[in-house]
C-alpha positions as CSV (number, residue, x, y, z in Angstrom):
1,X,-0.1,-0.1,0.1
2,X,2.9,2.5,0.8
3,X,5.5,1.2,-1.5
4,X,6.1,3.1,-4.6
5,X,5.9,1.1,-7.9
6,X,6.8,2.1,-11.5
7,X,3.2,0.7,-12.9
8,X,0.1,-0.1,-11.9
9,X,0.7,-3.9,-13.1
10,X,3.8,-4.2,-10.8
11,X,1.9,-3.2,-7.9
12,X,-1.0,-5.5,-8.2
13,X,1.4,-8.5,-8.8
14,X,2.9,-7.2,-5.6
15,X,-0.4,-7.2,-3.8
16,X,-1.1,-10.5,-5.3
17,X,1.9,-11.8,-3.5
18,X,0.8,-13.2,0.0
19,X,4.2,-12.7,1.5
20,X,3.9,-9.2,1.3
21,X,0.5,-9.2,3.2
22,X,1.8,-10.7,6.4
23,X,1.7,-8.0,9.1
24,X,4.2,-7.8,12.2
25,X,3.6,-10.6,15.0
26,X,3.4,-7.9,17.8
27,X,0.8,-5.8,15.6
28,X,-1.1,-8.8,15.3
29,X,-0.9,-9.6,19.2
30,X,-1.6,-6.1,20.6
31,X,-4.1,-4.6,18.0
32,X,-5.5,-7.8,16.4
33,X,-8.6,-5.3,15.3
34,X,-6.5,-3.0,13.8
35,X,-4.3,-5.6,12.1
36,X,-7.5,-7.4,10.5
37,X,-8.9,-3.9,9.3
38,X,-5.3,-3.5,7.5
39,X,-5.8,-6.9,6.1
40,X,-8.8,-6.0,4.9
41,X,-7.5,-2.9,3.5
42,X,-4.7,-4.8,1.7
43,X,-7.1,-7.4,-0.2
44,X,-5.9,-7.8,-3.6
45,X,-9.4,-7.2,-4.9
46,X,-10.2,-3.7,-5.1
47,X,-14.2,-4.3,-4.9
48,X,-13.6,-6.3,-1.6
49,X,-11.7,-3.4,-0.1
50,X,-13.9,-1.2,2.4
51,X,-14.9,2.1,1.1
52,X,-14.1,5.5,2.9
53,X,-17.7,5.6,4.7
54,X,-17.0,2.0,6.0
55,X,-13.5,3.1,7.3
56,X,-15.1,5.9,8.9
57,X,-17.8,4.0,10.8
58,X,-15.2,1.5,11.8
59,X,-15.1,0.3,15.5
60,X,-11.7,1.1,16.2
61,X,-11.7,4.5,14.9
62,X,-15.0,5.3,16.8
63,X,-13.6,3.8,19.6
64,X,-10.9,6.4,19.7
65,X,-13.3,9.2,19.1
66,X,-15.1,8.2,22.0
67,X,-11.8,8.0,24.3
68,X,-10.8,11.2,22.9
69,X,-14.1,12.7,23.7
70,X,-13.9,11.2,27.1
71,X,-10.8,12.8,27.6
72,X,-11.8,16.3,26.8
73,X,-14.8,16.0,28.9
74,X,-12.4,14.9,32.0
75,X,-10.1,17.9,31.3
76,X,-13.2,20.3,31.4
77,X,-14.4,18.6,34.3
78,X,-11.1,18.9,36.0
79,X,-11.3,22.6,34.8
80,X,-14.3,23.4,36.4
81,X,-13.4,21.5,39.7
82,X,-10.6,24.0,39.9
83,X,-12.5,26.9,39.3
84,X,-14.9,25.9,41.8
85,X,-11.9,25.5,44.4
86,X,-11.0,29.0,43.6
87,X,-14.1,30.0,44.2
88,X,-14.6,28.3,47.3
89,X,-10.7,29.7,48.6
90,X,-11.8,33.1,47.8
91,X,-15.5,33.0,49.7
92,X,-13.4,31.4,52.4
93,X,-11.0,34.1,52.6
94,X,-13.8,36.7,52.2
95,X,-15.4,35.1,54.9
96,X,-12.7,35.1,57.3
97,X,-11.9,38.7,56.7
98,X,-15.6,39.6,57.1
99,X,-15.3,37.5,60.3
100,X,-12.4,39.3,61.6
101,X,-14.1,42.6,60.9
102,X,-17.2,41.5,62.4
103,X,-15.4,40.3,65.5
104,X,-13.6,43.5,65.6
105,X,-16.5,45.2,65.5
106,X,-18.3,43.2,68.4
107,X,-15.3,44.0,70.3
108,X,-15.7,47.6,69.5
109,X,-19.3,47.7,70.5
110,X,-18.3,45.9,73.6
111,X,-15.8,48.1,74.9
112,X,-17.9,51.3,73.9
113,X,-20.7,49.9,76.0
114,X,-18.2,49.8,78.8
115,X,-17.0,53.0,78.3
116,X,-20.8,54.4,77.7
117,X,-21.7,52.5,81.0
118,X,-18.5,54.2,83.0
119,X,-19.7,57.6,81.8
120,X,-23.2,57.2,83.1
121,X,-21.9,55.9,86.2
122,X,-19.8,59.3,86.3
123,X,-22.9,61.1,85.6
124,X,-24.7,59.4,88.4
125,X,-21.9,60.2,90.8
126,X,-21.9,63.6,89.7
127,X,-25.4,63.8,90.1
128,X,-25.9,62.8,93.3
129,X,-23.1,65.2,94.3
130,X,-25.3,68.2,92.7
131,X,-28.5,67.1,94.5
132,X,-26.5,67.2,97.7
133,X,-25.4,70.6,96.9
134,X,-28.6,71.9,96.0
135,X,-30.0,70.6,99.5
136,X,-26.9,72.3,101.2
137,X,-27.6,75.5,99.5
138,X,-31.4,75.4,100.7
139,X,-30.2,74.8,104.2
140,X,-28.2,77.9,104.1
141,X,-30.5,80.2,102.4
142,X,-33.3,79.1,105.0
143,X,-30.9,79.7,107.7
144,X,-30.2,83.3,106.5
145,X,-34.0,83.9,106.2
146,X,-34.6,82.9,109.6
147,X,-31.5,85.0,110.8
148,X,-32.8,87.9,109.0
149,X,-36.5,87.5,110.8
150,X,-34.6,86.8,114.0
151,X,-32.6,90.5,113.3
152,X,-35.9,92.1,112.1
153,X,-38.1,91.3,115.1
154,X,-35.3,92.6,117.6
155,X,-34.4,95.8,115.6
156,X,-36.8,98.8,114.6
157,X,-37.6,99.4,111.1
158,X,-35.5,102.0,109.7
159,X,-36.8,103.4,106.3
160,X,-33.4,104.8,105.1
161,X,-31.6,101.7,105.8
162,X,-34.0,99.6,104.1
163,X,-33.8,101.9,100.9
164,X,-30.3,102.0,101.0
165,X,-30.0,97.8,101.2
166,X,-32.6,97.7,98.2
167,X,-30.3,100.0,96.2
168,X,-27.5,97.4,97.2
169,X,-29.3,94.7,96.1
170,X,-30.5,96.0,92.9
171,X,-27.2,96.5,92.1
172,X,-26.1,93.2,92.9
173,X,-28.8,91.9,90.6
174,X,-27.5,93.6,88.0
175,X,-24.1,92.6,88.5
176,X,-25.1,88.9,88.4
177,X,-27.3,89.4,85.3
178,X,-24.0,90.8,83.9
179,X,-21.7,88.2,84.9
180,X,-23.9,84.7,85.2
181,X,-24.5,83.8,81.9
182,X,-28.3,83.2,80.9
183,X,-29.7,79.7,79.7
184,X,-29.9,80.8,76.2
185,X,-26.2,81.5,76.2
186,X,-25.7,78.1,77.8
187,X,-27.9,76.6,75.1
188,X,-25.8,78.4,72.4
189,X,-22.6,77.3,73.6
190,X,-23.8,73.6,74.0
191,X,-25.2,73.9,70.3
192,X,-21.8,75.4,69.1
193,X,-19.9,72.8,70.9
194,X,-22.2,69.8,69.2
195,X,-21.9,71.5,65.8
196,X,-18.4,71.4,66.0
197,X,-18.2,68.0,67.2
198,X,-20.2,66.6,64.4
199,X,-18.7,68.4,61.7
200,X,-15.0,66.7,62.8
201,X,-16.9,63.2,64.1
202,X,-14.3,60.9,62.1
203,X,-11.3,62.6,63.0
204,X,-12.7,62.8,66.6
205,X,-13.4,58.8,65.9
206,X,-10.0,58.4,64.8
207,X,-8.5,60.0,67.8
208,X,-10.5,58.1,70.3
209,X,-9.6,54.7,69.0
210,X,-6.0,55.9,69.0
211,X,-6.3,56.5,72.9
212,X,-7.8,52.7,73.0
213,X,-4.8,51.4,70.8
214,X,-2.1,53.2,72.7
215,X,-3.7,51.8,76.1
216,X,-3.4,48.4,74.6
217,X,0.1,48.9,73.6
218,X,1.1,49.9,77.2
219,X,-0.6,47.3,79.0
220,X,1.0,47.1,82.7
221,X,2.2,50.9,82.3
222,X,-0.4,53.1,83.9
223,X,-1.3,56.1,82.0
224,X,0.3,59.4,82.8
225,X,-2.0,62.2,83.7
226,X,-2.3,65.1,81.4
227,X,-2.3,67.1,84.7
228,X,0.9,67.1,84.9
229,X,1.2,69.3,81.6
230,X,-1.7,71.3,82.4
231,X,-1.6,73.7,85.1
232,X,-4.2,75.1,87.0
233,X,-4.5,78.7,86.4
234,X,-7.6,79.9,87.8
235,X,-8.9,79.7,91.3
236,X,-8.0,78.9,94.6
237,X,-8.8,75.7,97.1
238,X,-9.3,76.2,100.7
239,X,-10.1,73.1,102.7
240,X,-12.2,72.9,105.3
241,X,-14.1,70.2,107.6
242,X,-17.4,70.4,106.0
243,X,-15.9,70.3,102.4
244,X,-17.0,66.7,101.7
245,X,-18.5,67.8,98.2
246,X,-15.4,69.6,96.9
247,X,-13.2,66.4,98.4
248,X,-15.6,64.3,96.4
249,X,-15.4,66.3,93.5
250,X,-11.9,66.7,93.4
251,X,-11.6,62.7,93.6
252,X,-13.9,62.1,90.8
253,X,-11.8,64.6,88.9
254,X,-8.7,63.0,89.9
255,X,-9.9,59.3,89.0
256,X,-11.1,60.3,85.9
257,X,-8.0,62.0,85.0
258,X,-5.7,59.5,86.4
259,X,-7.0,56.3,86.7
260,X,-9.2,55.9,83.4
261,X,-8.2,55.3,80.1
262,X,-10.2,58.2,79.0
263,X,-8.1,60.7,80.6
264,X,-6.0,61.7,77.3
265,X,-8.8,61.5,74.9
266,X,-11.2,63.4,77.5
267,X,-8.8,65.9,77.9
268,X,-7.9,66.6,74.1
269,X,-11.9,66.8,73.8
270,X,-12.4,69.1,76.4
271,X,-9.5,71.3,75.3
272,X,-10.5,71.2,71.7
273,X,-14.2,72.4,72.4
274,X,-13.0,74.5,74.8
275,X,-12.1,77.2,71.8
276,X,-13.2,77.6,68.5
277,X,-10.8,80.2,67.1
278,X,-8.1,82.1,67.4
279,X,-8.1,86.1,67.5
280,X,-5.3,88.7,67.3
281,X,-5.0,89.9,71.0
282,X,-2.0,92.5,69.9
283,X,0.0,93.2,66.6
284,X,3.5,94.4,67.0
285,X,4.1,97.7,65.1
286,X,7.4,98.8,64.2
287,X,8.7,101.9,62.4
288,X,10.6,99.8,59.6
289,X,7.7,97.3,59.3
290,X,8.0,97.5,55.3
291,X,11.8,96.4,55.0
292,X,12.3,93.1,53.8
293,X,15.3,92.6,56.2
294,X,12.7,92.6,59.6
295,X,12.0,88.6,58.8
296,X,11.9,87.5,62.5
297,X,13.7,83.9,63.2
298,X,13.0,83.7,66.8
299,X,11.0,84.9,69.7
300,X,11.3,84.1,73.3
301,X,9.9,85.3,76.9
302,X,11.7,85.9,80.2
303,X,11.0,83.6,82.9
304,X,8.1,86.1,84.5
305,X,6.5,86.5,81.2
306,X,7.1,90.3,81.3
307,X,9.2,90.5,78.6
308,X,9.6,89.0,75.3
309,X,12.7,89.5,72.7
310,X,12.7,89.2,68.9
311,X,15.4,88.2,66.6
312,X,16.2,88.0,62.9
313,X,18.0,89.2,59.6
314,X,18.0,92.7,60.7
315,X,20.7,91.5,63.0
316,X,19.4,93.2,65.9
317,X,17.2,91.7,69.1
318,X,14.7,93.9,70.3
319,X,13.2,93.5,73.7
320,X,9.4,94.7,74.4
321,X,7.3,94.9,77.5
322,X,4.5,92.8,77.0
323,X,1.8,94.3,78.8
324,X,2.5,97.6,76.9
325,X,2.3,95.7,73.3
326,X,-1.3,93.9,74.5
327,X,-2.9,96.6,76.8
328,X,-2.0,100.1,75.1
329,X,-2.7,100.8,71.4
330,X,-0.4,102.4,69.9
331,X,0.8,103.3,66.1
332,X,4.4,102.6,66.6
333,X,5.9,100.2,69.3
334,X,9.3,100.9,70.3
335,X,11.6,98.3,72.4
336,X,12.6,99.2,75.6
337,X,16.3,97.8,74.8
338,X,17.7,97.2,71.1
339,X,21.3,95.6,70.9
340,X,23.0,95.1,67.4
341,X,24.8,92.1,66.3
342,X,27.2,91.6,63.4
343,X,25.4,88.9,61.8
344,X,21.8,87.5,61.2
345,X,20.6,86.2,64.0
346,X,18.9,83.0,64.3
347,X,17.5,82.0,67.8
348,X,17.3,83.5,71.1
349,X,17.1,81.8,74.5
350,X,16.3,83.4,77.9
351,X,18.1,82.6,80.9
352,X,15.4,81.4,83.6
353,X,17.5,82.5,86.7
354,X,19.5,85.6,85.5
355,X,16.6,87.7,83.8
356,X,19.0,89.9,82.1
357,X,20.8,87.2,80.1
358,X,20.1,86.2,76.7
359,X,21.9,83.7,74.4
360,X,22.0,84.4,70.8
361,X,23.1,82.4,67.7
362,X,23.9,83.7,64.5
363,X,24.7,82.9,60.9
364,X,28.5,83.5,61.3
365,X,28.7,80.3,63.9
366,X,28.9,82.8,66.9
367,X,27.1,82.1,70.0
368,X,26.9,84.9,72.5
369,X,25.3,85.9,75.7
370,X,24.1,89.4,76.1
371,X,23.5,91.6,79.3
372,X,20.3,93.4,78.8
373,X,20.6,95.8,81.3
374,X,23.9,97.0,79.9
375,X,22.8,96.2,76.2
376,X,25.9,94.6,75.5
377,X,27.9,91.3,75.1
378,X,29.5,89.6,78.1
379,X,30.5,86.1,76.9
380,X,31.4,85.2,73.3
381,X,31.6,81.6,71.7
382,X,33.0,81.1,68.7
383,X,33.9,77.5,67.8
384,X,31.7,76.5,65.1
385,X,32.6,76.6,62.0
386,X,29.2,77.4,59.9
387,X,25.9,78.9,61.0
388,X,24.3,78.1,64.1
389,X,20.6,77.2,64.1
390,X,19.8,76.6,67.6
391,X,20.8,77.7,71.5
392,X,18.9,76.9,74.5
393,X,19.7,77.4,78.4
394,X,19.2,74.6,80.6
395,X,16.6,75.5,83.1
396,X,18.1,73.0,85.8
397,X,21.3,74.8,85.6
398,X,21.0,78.1,84.4
399,X,25.1,78.3,83.5
400,X,25.0,75.7,81.0
401,X,23.9,76.0,77.4
402,X,23.9,73.9,74.3
403,X,24.2,75.1,70.4
404,X,23.5,73.2,67.3
405,X,25.2,74.1,63.7
406,X,25.3,73.3,60.2
407,X,28.6,72.0,60.6
408,X,27.1,68.8,62.4
409,X,28.4,69.3,65.7
410,X,27.0,70.3,69.1
411,X,28.7,72.4,71.5
412,X,28.0,72.2,75.2
413,X,29.0,75.5,77.0
414,X,29.5,76.8,80.5
415,X,29.4,80.1,81.6
416,X,32.3,79.6,83.9
417,X,34.7,78.4,81.3
418,X,36.3,79.8,78.5
419,X,35.6,77.3,75.6
420,X,33.1,74.4,75.0
421,X,33.0,71.5,77.8
422,X,31.9,69.3,75.6
423,X,31.4,68.4,71.4
424,X,28.6,66.0,70.1
425,X,29.4,65.2,66.3
426,X,26.6,63.9,64.0
427,X,26.6,63.2,60.5
428,X,24.0,65.7,59.3
429,X,23.3,69.2,59.8
430,X,21.8,70.2,63.3
431,X,18.5,72.5,63.2
432,X,17.5,72.3,66.8
433,X,18.7,71.6,70.4
434,X,17.0,71.5,73.9
435,X,17.6,70.5,77.6
436,X,15.5,68.2,79.1
437,X,13.4,70.6,81.3
438,X,14.2,69.0,84.9
439,X,17.9,68.1,84.1
440,X,21.3,69.4,82.7
441,X,22.4,66.2,81.9
442,X,19.9,65.1,79.0
443,X,19.4,66.9,75.4
444,X,17.3,66.4,72.2
445,X,18.7,66.9,68.8
446,X,16.7,67.8,65.8
447,X,18.7,66.6,62.7
448,X,18.7,66.7,58.9
449,X,19.0,63.3,58.4
450,X,15.3,63.2,59.6
451,X,16.2,61.9,63.3
452,X,15.8,63.0,66.7
453,X,18.4,62.0,68.8
454,X,18.5,61.8,72.7
455,X,22.0,62.0,74.2
456,X,23.1,61.9,77.9
457,X,25.8,64.4,78.6
458,X,27.7,61.9,80.9
459,X,28.0,59.9,77.7
460,X,28.3,61.7,74.4
461,X,29.8,58.9,72.3
462,X,26.2,57.6,71.2
463,X,22.9,58.7,71.9
464,X,20.9,56.5,74.1
465,X,18.0,56.8,72.3
466,X,17.1,57.5,68.6
467,X,13.4,58.6,67.3
468,X,12.9,57.9,63.8
469,X,9.6,58.6,62.1
470,X,10.0,61.8,59.7
471,X,10.8,61.6,56.2
472,X,12.2,64.8,55.8
473,X,14.6,67.6,58.0
474,X,13.5,67.7,61.8
475,X,13.5,71.5,62.1
476,X,12.2,71.5,65.9
477,X,12.4,69.4,69.0
478,X,10.7,70.6,72.2
479,X,10.3,68.7,75.5
480,X,6.7,68.7,77.0
481,X,7.8,67.1,80.1
482,X,11.1,64.6,81.1
483,X,9.9,61.9,79.1
484,X,7.9,63.5,76.2
485,X,9.1,65.5,73.2
486,X,7.3,67.2,70.4
487,X,9.2,67.1,66.9
488,X,8.4,69.6,64.0
489,X,9.6,68.5,60.3
490,X,9.4,69.9,56.9
491,X,7.3,66.8,56.0
492,X,4.3,68.7,57.1
493,X,3.9,66.8,60.5
494,X,4.4,67.2,64.0
495,X,5.1,64.1,66.1
496,X,4.7,63.1,69.9
497,X,7.0,60.7,71.2
498,X,6.9,59.0,74.7
499,X,10.4,58.1,75.7
500,X,8.9,56.2,78.8
501,X,7.2,53.7,76.7
502,X,10.0,52.1,75.0
503,X,13.1,50.8,76.3
504,X,14.9,50.3,73.3
505,X,17.7,52.4,71.8
506,X,15.4,53.5,68.7
507,X,12.0,54.1,68.9
508,X,10.0,54.6,65.3
509,X,6.3,54.5,66.6
510,X,5.4,57.9,67.7
511,X,2.3,58.2,70.3
512,X,0.9,60.8,68.0
513,X,1.0,62.4,64.4
514,X,-0.2,66.1,63.9
515,X,-1.1,67.0,60.4
516,X,-2.8,69.4,58.7
517,X,-0.4,72.4,58.4
518,X,1.9,73.2,55.6
519,X,5.6,73.0,56.2
520,X,7.8,71.9,53.3
521,X,10.9,74.1,53.7
522,X,10.4,77.2,56.2
523,X,11.1,77.3,59.7
524,X,7.4,78.2,60.9
525,X,8.1,77.7,64.7
526,X,6.7,75.2,67.5
527,X,5.5,76.3,70.9
528,X,4.2,74.4,73.8
529,X,1.9,75.7,76.6
530,X,-0.9,74.3,78.8
531,X,-1.4,71.1,77.3
532,X,-1.6,72.6,73.5
533,X,0.9,72.7,70.8
534,X,1.1,75.7,68.7
535,X,2.5,75.8,65.0
536,X,2.7,78.1,62.3
537,X,2.0,77.2,58.5
538,X,3.5,78.2,55.0
539,X,0.0,79.4,54.4
540,X,0.3,82.5,56.7
541,X,-2.0,80.6,59.2
542,X,-1.4,79.5,62.7
543,X,-2.5,76.1,64.3
544,X,-3.1,75.5,68.3
545,X,-4.1,72.0,68.9
546,X,-4.6,70.1,71.8
547,X,-1.8,67.6,72.7
548,X,-4.0,64.5,72.4
549,X,-5.9,65.2,69.1
550,X,-3.7,63.7,66.4
551,X,-4.8,66.2,63.6
552,X,-4.0,70.2,63.2
553,X,-7.3,70.7,61.4
554,X,-9.1,70.0,64.5
555,X,-7.1,72.9,66.0
556,X,-8.1,76.5,66.0
């Protein structure tokens, strides 16, 4: 069948020979049906051979086609099974994630219910305290009426005295009406606070959960009370034997602030709702206000907040009296003291003990201490090789100060010695330095390498702690207290760091991150007072926000 022949007769002779129609034994044994079909195909009589239609309908060809169809069906079935398995795996993963969300939501609802019950319990306790005070007021007022009636029964009626008493009483009522807010004013205040709360509900919700997560991270470490930072500036307390209400209120207040987890969040919420906007109290007006060289680089108050000083690119330190600027309206304000420097000034720092001493740093790398009463320099410290950005007097030891420079060094100085008493070398420009408030042995350094370094001055070879988290230059570092630091960076953020919660040498998880202001290239300022953090912005705005709420847009 498959051999080539020159003529058809030659092929027919070959086909008629039975020798050429014998198939191999292996084919006959393994595939007998196929062998018989081949024999039929090689029949010497052409009419006896099967036709094409019969070949296509042969059993072994149809059997192969059926097995191929079965194989294809099996492949399709396997693909469908694999697809179903993928779908099942996706659904199981989705179920697991949603179940985790549901569990977290259930936990959230559980501790929300717990917190609500705690607040209701406190309200109930305060309500009982209020009822007791009302009853006490009634008893006091009834006793006063009885005393007045007794006095009236023993004294003769004098019309002139009665008229005087009535006039005094009417004046006192007028004063009370002016001083005591009406219910309408109180209601408007409550509505205003409620409106602000609803407007920033998502951000406050984030702050609430952040306070909760902070508690979870600090299991076993009681939260420090915010009252360590917040100073009570109004009122006075006088204890008496019968002041059980005051004692109860103070205990409840202290317990709420110190014992409960909500102290930080509640403190921040109350502070946030206390003020709605910042108003300009006074504006410093100078005769050369329009001069572009009057850029102020640093402002500082003296220890008693009676005077403040400004310094900047005009190469002058100007000292102003605070009350005069705030309480007196004048077209031009003149400084009480003005001191000139040879170079542009970058930073000033008042001495906390010697009220007349101001330290300054300038663009030529010079650190100086000025005597304000004499309007002259009495100490010069010239060791930095490049511009000095920051200088700070120690609050614990007023004879010590520290400076940081673009030359990558931090110099430690003593008023009693000539030359520096120590040098800390860093790998980048130093933008800010500050002493720990209650110690002259610890400092914090803000660096251009995006990090904050905390040094113990008894061992200046290496920092005892490094704070990592900013993505750009750290331009400011400020101590809130001995173990809390606020840092400002040109990455548009402030970060609050707690040094007491982590014993590692590197801390990369700040307690809070404050955003919302704009700071990408300039020194916009950073100040801390009474539980608030204030910073400037390159949008010509100022932001003041509570320490425990992590978004500058919640500030005022």
